KEKOL-793974 format. One line per 5 residues: number of its first residue (from 0); their letters; for each residue x, y, z of C-alpha. Coordinates in Angstrom, 1 decimal, decimal comma, always signed. Layout:
% residues N
NUM) a) X:Y:Z ~ ...;
//
This chain:
% residues 324
0) xxxxx) -44,7:-41,5:-30,1 ~ -46,3:-37,9:-29,2 ~ -47,5:-34,9:-30,9 ~ -44,5:-32,9:-30,6 ~ -43,1:-31,3:-33,6;
5) xxxxx) -39,6:-31,9:-35,1 ~ -36,7:-29,1:-34,3 ~ -35,9:-29,2:-37,9 ~ -38,5:-27,9:-40,2 ~ -37,5:-30,0:-43,1;
10) xxxxx) -37,4:-33,2:-41,3 ~ -40,4:-35,5:-42,3 ~ -43,0:-35,5:-39,7 ~ -43,5:-38,7:-37,5 ~ -47,0:-40,6:-37,1;
15) xxxxx) -48,7:-39,1:-34,2 ~ -50,8:-41,2:-31,9 ~ -52,6:-38,2:-30,2 ~ -51,8:-34,8:-31,4 ~ -52,4:-31,7:-28,9;
20) xxxxx) -54,6:-30,1:-31,4 ~ -57,2:-32,7:-31,6 ~ -58,6:-32,6:-28,2 ~ -57,8:-29,4:-26,6 ~ -57,2:-29,2:-22,8;
25) xxxxx) -60,5:-28,9:-20,8 ~ -62,5:-29,7:-24,1 ~ -65,0:-32,4:-23,7 ~ -65,7:-35,0:-26,5 ~ -69,4:-35,1:-27,3;
30) xxxxx) -71,1:-38,2:-26,7 ~ -71,4:-40,7:-29,7 ~ -75,2:-40,3:-29,5 ~ -75,0:-36,8:-29,7 ~ -72,6:-36,8:-32,3;
35) xxxxx) -74,4:-38,9:-34,6 ~ -77,8:-38,0:-33,9 ~ -78,5:-35,3:-36,5 ~ -76,1:-37,0:-39,3 ~ -78,5:-40,2:-38,7;
40) xxxxx) -81,8:-38,0:-39,1 ~ -80,4:-36,3:-42,2 ~ -79,2:-39,7:-43,7 ~ -83,2:-41,2:-42,8 ~ -84,3:-38,1:-44,7;
45) xxxxx) -82,0:-38,4:-47,8 ~ -82,9:-41,9:-47,9 ~ -86,4:-41,1:-48,2 ~ -86,2:-38,1:-50,7 ~ -83,9:-40,0:-53,1;
50) xxxxx) -86,2:-42,8:-53,0 ~ -88,8:-40,7:-54,2 ~ -86,5:-39,5:-56,8 ~ -85,9:-43,1:-57,6 ~ -89,7:-43,6:-58,2;
55) xxxxx) -89,6:-41,2:-61,3 ~ -86,4:-43,0:-62,5 ~ -88,5:-46,3:-62,1 ~ -91,0:-45,0:-64,8 ~ -93,9:-44,2:-62,5;
60) xxxxx) -95,1:-41,0:-63,6 ~ -97,1:-40,1:-60,5 ~ -98,1:-36,7:-58,7 ~ -95,1:-36,7:-56,2 ~ -97,5:-35,3:-53,5;
65) xxxxx) -100,1:-37,8:-54,2 ~ -97,1:-40,6:-53,7 ~ -96,1:-39,0:-50,6 ~ -99,7:-39,2:-49,2 ~ -100,1:-42,5:-50,3;
70) xxxxx) -96,8:-43,9:-49,0 ~ -98,0:-42,7:-45,4 ~ -100,6:-45,6:-45,5 ~ -98,8:-47,9:-48,0 ~ -95,1:-47,5:-47,9;
75) xxxxx) -94,8:-50,5:-50,3 ~ -95,3:-47,9:-53,0 ~ -92,0:-46,9:-52,5 ~ -90,2:-50,0:-53,2 ~ -89,8:-49,2:-56,9;
80) xxxxx) -87,4:-46,1:-55,9 ~ -85,0:-48,1:-53,8 ~ -82,5:-49,4:-56,5 ~ -81,8:-46,0:-57,3 ~ -81,8:-44,4:-53,7;
85) xxxxx) -79,9:-47,3:-52,0 ~ -77,5:-47,4:-54,9 ~ -76,7:-43,6:-54,7 ~ -76,8:-43,5:-51,0 ~ -74,0:-46,1:-50,8;
90) xxxxx) -71,8:-44,4:-53,3 ~ -72,1:-41,1:-51,3 ~ -71,8:-42,8:-48,1 ~ -68,5:-44,8:-49,5 ~ -67,0:-41,3:-50,7;
95) xxxxx) -67,6:-39,5:-47,0 ~ -66,3:-42,4:-45,1 ~ -63,3:-42,5:-47,2 ~ -62,5:-38,8:-45,8 ~ -63,9:-39,7:-42,3;
100) xxxxx) -61,6:-42,8:-41,7 ~ -58,7:-41,2:-43,4 ~ -59,2:-38,3:-40,7 ~ -59,1:-40,5:-38,0 ~ -56,1:-42,3:-39,2;
105) xxxxx) -54,2:-39,1:-39,0 ~ -55,9:-38,1:-35,9 ~ -57,7:-35,3:-37,4 ~ -61,0:-34,1:-35,8 ~ -64,0:-34,1:-38,0;
110) xxxxx) -67,7:-34,5:-38,0 ~ -69,7:-37,8:-39,0 ~ -71,0:-37,4:-42,7 ~ -73,8:-34,9:-43,0 ~ -76,3:-35,8:-45,7;
115) xxxxx) -78,4:-33,0:-47,5 ~ -81,8:-34,1:-48,6 ~ -83,5:-31,9:-51,3 ~ -86,7:-33,7:-52,9 ~ -86,7:-30,8:-55,8;
120) xxxxx) -83,3:-32,1:-57,1 ~ -82,9:-34,4:-59,8 ~ -81,2:-36,9:-57,2 ~ -83,2:-36,1:-54,3 ~ -80,1:-34,9:-52,6;
125) xxxxx) -77,4:-32,1:-52,9 ~ -74,7:-34,7:-51,6 ~ -73,0:-35,2:-48,5 ~ -70,1:-33,7:-46,5 ~ -67,9:-33,9:-43,4;
130) xxxxx) -66,6:-30,8:-41,6 ~ -62,9:-31,0:-40,7 ~ -62,1:-29,1:-37,4 ~ -58,4:-29,3:-37,0 ~ -55,5:-28,4:-39,3;
135) xxxxx) -53,6:-31,0:-41,6 ~ -50,6:-32,2:-40,1 ~ -48,4:-31,9:-43,6 ~ -49,3:-32,3:-47,1 ~ -49,2:-36,0:-46,9;
140) xxxxx) -52,0:-36,1:-44,5 ~ -53,8:-33,7:-46,8 ~ -53,3:-35,4:-49,8 ~ -54,6:-38,9:-48,3 ~ -57,7:-37,1:-46,9;
145) xxxxx) -58,4:-35,6:-50,0 ~ -57,9:-38,6:-52,2 ~ -59,7:-40,9:-50,1 ~ -63,2:-39,9:-50,4 ~ -63,2:-39,8:-54,5;
150) xxxxx) -61,3:-42,9:-54,6 ~ -63,6:-45,1:-52,2 ~ -66,8:-43,8:-53,9 ~ -65,5:-44,5:-57,2 ~ -64,6:-48,3:-56,1;
155) xxxxx) -68,5:-48,3:-55,6 ~ -69,6:-46,5:-58,8 ~ -67,8:-49,1:-61,0 ~ -69,7:-52,1:-59,9 ~ -73,2:-50,2:-60,0;
160) xxxxx) -72,4:-48,7:-63,4 ~ -71,8:-52,2:-64,9 ~ -75,0:-53,9:-63,0 ~ -77,1:-50,8:-63,9 ~ -76,1:-50,8:-67,7;
165) xxxxx) -76,8:-54,5:-67,9 ~ -80,3:-53,8:-66,9 ~ -80,7:-50,6:-69,5 ~ -82,4:-51,0:-72,9 ~ -81,2:-49,7:-76,0;
170) xxxxx) -83,5:-47,7:-78,6 ~ -83,0:-46,0:-81,9 ~ -81,3:-42,8:-81,9 ~ -83,6:-39,7:-81,2 ~ -86,7:-41,8:-80,5;
175) xxxxx) -86,9:-40,4:-77,0 ~ -87,9:-36,8:-76,0 ~ -87,4:-35,4:-72,6 ~ -84,3:-34,9:-70,5 ~ -81,2:-36,3:-71,4;
180) xxxxx) -78,1:-37,0:-69,0 ~ -74,8:-36,5:-70,8 ~ -72,3:-39,5:-70,8 ~ -69,1:-39,6:-69,4 ~ -66,3:-41,4:-71,1;
185) xxxxx) -66,6:-44,3:-68,7 ~ -70,2:-44,4:-69,0 ~ -70,0:-45,0:-72,8 ~ -67,2:-47,2:-72,3 ~ -69,1:-49,7:-70,0;
190) xxxxx) -72,0:-49,3:-72,3 ~ -70,2:-50,4:-75,1 ~ -68,4:-53,3:-73,2 ~ -71,7:-54,5:-71,8 ~ -74,4:-53,8:-74,3;
195) xxxxx) -72,6:-53,0:-77,5 ~ -73,8:-49,4:-77,0 ~ -73,1:-47,2:-80,2 ~ -73,9:-43,5:-79,1 ~ -73,9:-42,6:-82,7;
200) xxxxx) -77,0:-44,7:-83,6 ~ -78,6:-45,5:-80,3 ~ -79,8:-43,9:-77,3 ~ -80,0:-45,9:-73,8 ~ -82,9:-46,0:-71,4;
205) xxxxx) -81,0:-46,4:-68,4 ~ -82,0:-48,5:-65,4 ~ -82,3:-46,5:-62,2 ~ -79,3:-48,3:-60,9 ~ -77,3:-46,8:-63,9;
210) xxxxx) -78,7:-43,4:-63,3 ~ -77,5:-43,4:-59,6 ~ -74,1:-44,7:-60,9 ~ -74,2:-41,7:-63,2 ~ -74,7:-39,4:-60,2;
215) xxxxx) -71,9:-40,9:-58,6 ~ -69,7:-40,1:-61,5 ~ -70,9:-36,5:-61,4 ~ -70,0:-36,2:-57,7 ~ -66,6:-37,9:-58,2;
220) xxxxx) -66,1:-35,3:-61,0 ~ -67,1:-32,3:-59,1 ~ -64,9:-33,2:-55,9 ~ -62,1:-33,8:-58,2 ~ -61,9:-30,4:-59,7;
225) xxxxx) -58,7:-28,9:-58,6 ~ -60,5:-25,8:-57,2 ~ -59,8:-24,3:-53,8 ~ -60,8:-26,6:-51,1 ~ -62,5:-29,2:-53,0;
230) xxxxx) -60,7:-32,7:-52,8 ~ -59,2:-32,0:-56,0 ~ -58,2:-28,7:-54,6 ~ -56,5:-30,6:-51,7 ~ -54,7:-32,9:-54,1;
235) xxxxx) -53,5:-30,0:-56,3 ~ -52,0:-28,2:-53,1 ~ -50,3:-31,3:-51,9 ~ -48,7:-31,9:-55,1 ~ -48,0:-28,4:-56,5;
240) xxxxx) -47,6:-26,3:-53,5 ~ -49,4:-23,1:-52,5 ~ -48,8:-20,6:-55,3 ~ -49,4:-23,0:-58,2 ~ -52,7:-24,4:-56,6;
245) xxxxx) -53,7:-20,9:-56,5 ~ -53,2:-20,3:-60,1 ~ -54,9:-23,6:-61,2 ~ -57,4:-22,8:-59,0 ~ -58,8:-19,8:-60,7;
250) xxxxx) -58,0:-21,2:-64,0 ~ -59,9:-24,1:-63,4 ~ -63,1:-22,2:-62,0 ~ -63,1:-19,9:-65,0 ~ -62,7:-22,9:-67,3;
255) xxxxx) -65,8:-24,4:-65,6 ~ -67,9:-21,3:-66,4 ~ -66,7:-21,2:-69,7 ~ -67,6:-24,8:-70,2 ~ -71,2:-24,3:-68,7;
260) xxxxx) -72,3:-22,2:-71,8 ~ -71,8:-25,3:-73,9 ~ -75,1:-26,8:-72,3 ~ -77,4:-23,4:-72,6 ~ -80,0:-23,0:-71,7;
265) xxxxx) -79,2:-25,3:-68,8 ~ -75,6:-24,0:-67,9 ~ -75,2:-27,1:-65,6 ~ -71,9:-26,0:-64,0 ~ -72,0:-22,2:-63,7;
270) xxxxx) -73,7:-21,8:-60,5 ~ -71,3:-24,3:-58,9 ~ -68,5:-22,5:-60,4 ~ -69,7:-18,8:-59,3 ~ -70,2:-20,2:-56,0;
275) xxxxx) -66,4:-21,4:-55,6 ~ -65,4:-18,1:-57,1 ~ -67,4:-16,2:-54,4 ~ -66,5:-18,3:-51,6 ~ -62,8:-18,6:-52,6;
280) xxxxx) -62,5:-14,9:-53,2 ~ -62,7:-14,2:-49,4 ~ -59,2:-16,0:-49,2 ~ -58,0:-14,7:-52,6 ~ -57,9:-18,5:-53,4;
285) xxxxx) -55,4:-19,5:-51,2 ~ -55,6:-22,8:-49,7 ~ -55,2:-22,9:-45,6 ~ -51,3:-24,4:-45,3 ~ -50,8:-27,4:-43,3;
290) xxxxx) -48,6:-27,4:-40,3 ~ -45,8:-28,9:-42,1 ~ -45,9:-27,5:-45,6 ~ -42,2:-28,4:-46,5 ~ -42,9:-32,3:-46,3;
295) xxxxx) -42,8:-33,9:-49,5 ~ -45,3:-36,5:-50,9 ~ -43,0:-39,2:-52,5 ~ -43,7:-40,6:-55,9 ~ -46,3:-43,2:-54,7;
300) xxxxx) -48,6:-40,4:-53,9 ~ -47,9:-38,6:-57,0 ~ -48,9:-41,5:-59,1 ~ -52,1:-41,8:-57,2 ~ -52,8:-37,9:-57,9;
305) xxxxx) -52,1:-38,7:-61,7 ~ -54,8:-41,7:-61,3 ~ -57,3:-39,1:-59,8 ~ -56,9:-36,7:-62,7 ~ -57,3:-39,6:-65,0;
310) xxxxx) -60,9:-40,4:-63,0 ~ -61,7:-36,7:-63,4 ~ -61,3:-37,0:-66,9 ~ -63,3:-40,0:-67,6 ~ -66,1:-39,1:-64,9;
315) xxxxx) -66,5:-35,4:-66,6 ~ -69,2:-34,5:-69,2 ~ -69,2:-31,0:-70,9 ~ -73,1:-30,9:-70,8 ~ -74,4:-33,2:-67,6;
320) xxxx) -78,3:-32,3:-68,6 ~ -79,7:-31,3:-71,7 ~ -83,4:-31,4:-73,1 ~ -84,0:-33,5:-76,2;
//
């Protein structure tokens, strides 16, 4: 097999062993050490920043600066933050490795996963990403790479959610004051199944593992929005085509802005949606085409796309964060 293109543009492309755009002539592949050094450093930094966030969710109300200073001499003070950080890091890593391995399967050049540490965020991180450096061969490759990340992450979210909720506590409704996280349908379903949770009369004091799983649901939801070049945008383009994807992308971004104001004065999705509009405007919200856009997906991938839509719905909450 080779990377040559079929003479008939409607002919389904064949699997490729080594496509010519993957390693251009004369280009040297970076060494594994050099390629993974910066991602490794960022991973370690994100593990540390999410551990500091986990200390807060473990119920230790200490000055963050004091915790940092004490941890230098006594690293054991970080142990209460590990259930949150290790759970969240595992979910994020599974998501990005889903993309990474799918790219490797199709011979698409991409970077290792880059984690983004951010100590001042609720989760201690702004997530993770990979950078794709070569075009998608056809819509099937685009679909598979796009859907692989959310599905892989979701597989790890489910057991974390069950375990975390099983260690959580139920308290009477209205007996807690502070920040409150909105509850996606899946969170409530698992809470009802595991603890007999009734949101109408009870609040849940979530275990750090459950909170990490909640952030996993949020990450999965954000990535599955059918907007521009998010994972959901790749899926929508592969199924619907370029023009329909563009219309859906604009409508979804505007709808996300509208939903943001349900959580006023904390319009959680607003900045995210506006950023997508600004960045997408540069390309008029057109998704970059694949090399063989005429290829079809088949009913199996369409069914997986419907499953991805269902996952989006059960992971979505209109008001992610509120003050009670």
